[in-house]
C-alpha positions in Angstrom: 6.0 3.2 -14.3 8.2 2.1 -11.2 6.2 4.8 -8.9 3.0 2.5 -9.4 5.0 -0.4 -7.3 4.7 0.2 -3.2 8.2 0.7 -1.7 10.5 -2.1 -0.8 9.9 -1.5 3.4 6.2 -1.6 2.7 6.4 -4.5 0.3 8.3 -6.4 2.9 5.5 -5.3 5.9 2.6 -6.8 3.6 4.9 -10.1 3.3 4.8 -10.4 7.1 1.0 -9.8 7.2 0.8 -12.5 4.6 0.4 -10.9 1.1 1.2 -13.3 -1.6 -1.0 -12.1 -4.5 0.6 -12.4 -8.0 3.1 -9.6 -8.9 5.0 -8.7 -12.2 8.0 -7.6 -10.1 9.7 -8.4 -6.9 12.3 -7.2 -4.3 15.3 -8.7 -4.2 18.2 -7.5 -1.8 15.7 -4.0 -1.4 16.0 -3.5 -5.3 13.0 -3.7 -7.7 13.4 -6.7 -10.0 11.7 -8.2 -12.9 13.4 -10.5 -15.7 13.6 -8.1 -18.7 14.1 -11.0 -21.5 11.1 -13.1 -20.2 8.6 -10.9 -18.3 6.7 -12.9 -15.9 4.3 -12.9 -13.0 5.7 -13.7 -9.4 3.7 -15.9 -7.2 4.0 -18.3 -4.3 7.8 -18.1 -4.9 10.4 -19.1 -2.3 11.9 -15.8 -1.2 14.7 -14.9 1.3 13.8 -12.9 4.5 14.8 -9.6 2.8 13.2 -10.4 -0.1 9.4 -9.8 -1.3 7.0 -9.6 -4.1 6.4 -5.7 -5.1 2.6 -5.3 -5.5 1.3 -2.2 -7.3 -0.5 0.3 -4.9 -4.0 -0.9 -6.2 -3.0 -4.4 -5.5 -2.2 -3.7 -1.9 -5.4 -1.5 -1.3 -7.7 -4.4 -2.9 -5.9 -6.6 -0.7 -6.9 -4.6 2.5 -10.4 -4.6 1.1 -10.8 -8.3 0.3 -8.6 -9.8 3.5 -9.2 -7.2 6.1 -12.5 -5.7 5.0 -10.9 -2.3 5.3 -11.9 0.3 2.7 -9.9 3.5 2.2 -10.1 6.8 0.8 -8.2 10.1 -0.1 -10.0 13.0 -0.5 -8.3 16.5 -1.2 -9.8 19.4 0.6 -9.3 23.2 0.5 -9.2 25.8 3.8 -10.1 29.4 3.9 -6.4 30.3 3.3 -6.2 28.6 -0.3 -4.0 25.6 1.1 -4.9 22.2 1.1 -4.6 19.0 2.7 -5.5 15.3 2.0 -8.0 13.3 4.4 -7.5 9.8 4.5 -10.4 7.6 5.7 -10.2 4.4 6.5 -13.4 2.3 7.2 -12.8 -0.8 9.1 -15.4 -4.0 8.8 -17.9 -1.9 6.5 -19.0 1.2 8.5 -18.3 -0.2 12.0 -15.2 1.5 12.8 -14.1 4.9 11.2 -10.6 6.7 11.0 -9.7 9.7 9.4 -6.2 11.6 9.5 -5.4 14.8 8.0 -2.1 15.3 5.8 -1.5 18.7 5.3 0.1 20.4 1.9 1.5 16.8 0.5 1.0 15.3 -2.7 -1.7 12.7 -3.7 1.3 10.2 -3.7 2.6 11.0 -0.2 -1.2 10.8 1.0 -1.5 7.5 -0.7 1.8 6.2 0.8 0.7 7.6 4.3 -2.8 5.4 3.7 -1.1 2.6 3.3 1.3 2.9 6.2 -1.9 3.4 8.3 -3.7 0.1 7.0 -0.4 -1.8 7.7 -0.1 -0.4 11.5 -4.1 -1.1 12.1 -3.5 -4.5 10.9 -0.4 -5.0 12.9 -2.1 -3.7 16.0 -5.2 -6.1 15.6 
């Protein structure tokens, strides 16, 4: 289940961009944390500078769609040499600006991670 949550460094980057959606877990001092006795949803909680909410990947991608109008898709493609790669396509502002990146010979999870990094980079550079 832990692999469903984005890594700490990306969660911290989302916090800097203003992410404040309810989450099932949070990062405290870089460690994924939740209350095992009384599960709760963390929302608008005061956090130290090194602490942040821990969104699921799907939450992060939804947040970029809703807040920044940035859709993304990951597509697996095969080449003539029977190798494969993932194409990451990011659609900014609903078709007005498309970006495509190819991630060779990696897993879907790595492509998902790269896609999230690219979304963060684009927003930071706006």
